[in-house]
MIKOL-602846 format. One record per residue (C-alpha): x, z, y; residue number from 1; residue in one letter. Coordinates in Angstrom, 1 decimal, always signed. Each point is the difference from the previous one (the first is absolute). Layout:
east|up|north|num|residu
X|Z|Y|NUM|A
...
***
This chain:
east|up|north|num|residu
+120.2|+120.0|+79.9|1|M
-2.4|-2.9|+0.3|2|S
-1.2|-2.2|-2.8|3|Q
+1.7|-2.9|+1.7|4|T
+3.4|+1.7|-0.2|5|A
-0.5|+1.1|-3.6|6|L
-0.4|-3.5|-1.2|7|A
+3.7|-0.6|+0.1|8|G
+1.9|-3.3|+0.1|9|P
-1.0|-3.1|-2.0|10|A
+1.8|-0.6|-3.3|11|D
+0.8|-3.3|-1.8|12|V
-0.8|+0.7|-3.6|13|V
+0.4|-3.5|-1.6|14|E
+1.3|-3.4|+0.9|15|V
-0.4|-3.4|-1.8|16|K
+2.0|-2.8|+1.3|17|V
-0.1|-3.7|-1.0|18|T
+2.1|-2.9|+1.1|19|K
-2.2|-2.8|+1.3|20|S
+2.7|-2.5|+1.0|21|G
+3.7|-0.1|+1.1|22|P
+0.5|+3.1|+2.1|23|G
-3.8|+0.7|+0.2|24|V
-1.6|+3.0|-1.5|25|Y
-3.4|+1.7|-0.4|26|S
-0.5|+3.8|-0.1|27|F
-2.8|+2.1|-1.4|28|A
+0.5|+3.5|+1.3|29|V
-1.9|+3.1|-1.1|30|T
-0.2|+2.7|+2.7|31|V
-1.3|+3.6|-0.3|32|R
-1.0|+2.0|+3.0|33|H
-2.6|+2.6|+0.7|34|A
-1.9|-2.1|+2.5|35|D
-2.3|+2.2|+2.0|36|S
-1.6|-2.7|+2.2|37|G
+0.8|-2.1|+3.0|38|W
+2.4|+2.5|+1.6|39|K
+2.2|+0.4|-3.1|40|H
+0.4|-2.7|-2.6|41|Y
+2.7|-2.2|-1.5|42|A
+0.1|-2.9|+2.4|43|D
+2.7|-2.2|-1.5|44|G
+3.0|-0.6|-2.1|45|W
+3.3|-1.9|+0.3|46|E
+2.5|-1.9|-2.0|47|V
+3.5|+1.1|+1.2|48|V
+3.2|-1.8|-0.9|49|G
+3.7|+0.4|+0.6|50|P
+1.0|+1.8|+3.3|51|N
-3.6|+1.3|+0.3|52|N
-1.3|-3.4|+1.0|53|K
-3.8|-0.2|-0.3|54|V
-0.7|-3.2|-2.1|55|L
-3.8|+0.3|-0.2|56|G
-2.8|+2.2|+1.1|57|K
-3.5|+0.6|-1.2|58|R
-2.4|+1.5|+2.5|59|V
-2.9|+2.1|-1.4|60|L
-2.9|-0.1|+2.4|61|G
-2.2|+2.9|-1.3|62|H
+0.1|+3.3|-1.9|63|P
-0.2|+0.1|-3.8|64|H
-1.6|+3.4|-0.2|65|V
-1.8|-0.6|-3.3|66|H
+2.5|-2.5|-1.5|67|E
+3.2|+1.8|-1.0|68|Q
+2.5|-1.2|-0.9|69|P
-0.6|-3.6|+1.2|70|F
+1.9|-3.2|-0.4|71|T
+0.3|-2.8|+2.6|72|R
+2.1|-3.2|-0.1|73|S
+2.2|-2.0|+2.3|74|L
+1.2|-3.5|-0.9|75|S
+2.4|-2.4|+1.6|76|G
+2.7|+2.5|+0.7|77|V
+3.2|-1.9|+0.7|78|A
+3.2|+1.7|-1.2|79|I
+3.5|-1.3|+0.2|80|A
+1.5|-1.3|-3.1|81|E
+2.5|+2.5|-1.4|82|G
-2.1|+3.0|+0.9|83|T
-0.5|+1.8|-3.3|84|G
-2.0|+3.1|+1.0|85|R
-2.5|+1.1|+2.6|86|V
-1.7|+3.2|+1.0|87|R
-3.8|+0.5|+0.5|88|L
-1.2|+2.7|+2.4|89|R
-3.5|+1.0|+1.1|90|A
-1.1|+1.1|+3.5|91|H
-2.8|+2.3|+1.2|92|D
-1.6|+0.5|+3.4|93|K
+1.2|+3.6|+0.4|94|V
+3.3|+0.3|-1.8|95|H
+1.3|-3.5|+0.2|96|G
+2.5|-0.7|-2.8|97|F
+1.4|+2.8|-2.1|98|G
-1.9|+0.0|-3.3|99|G
+1.3|-1.2|-3.4|100|R
+1.8|-3.4|+0.2|101|E
+0.6|-2.3|-3.0|102|V
+3.0|-2.3|-0.5|103|E
-0.5|-3.1|-2.1|104|V
+2.2|-2.8|-1.4|105|D
-1.1|-3.4|+1.0|106|L
-0.7|-2.4|-2.9|107|P
+2.4|-3.0|-0.2|108|R
***
């Protein structure tokens, strides 16, 4: 099996969410993945709401081989009033989604 395949899917390991205005949130998401270079690295994460609707997406433009786990933020995520909980999931270039996801309650 190649090193690329051994890296496995990307995991969300921590999420911090803050409310920045009515129905607007910021997320700081920590991701762990055995990035091995440009062919296999965690290339993004998403905020997923009810009915699996993607509410926000952070694209990661390069590997983090020597920075694990790493945290990246996304602000200005609009989420409908009344939504109480969202799910965060990470994506990698080889496996797509499939690693550990984290559900968080949104602050009121």
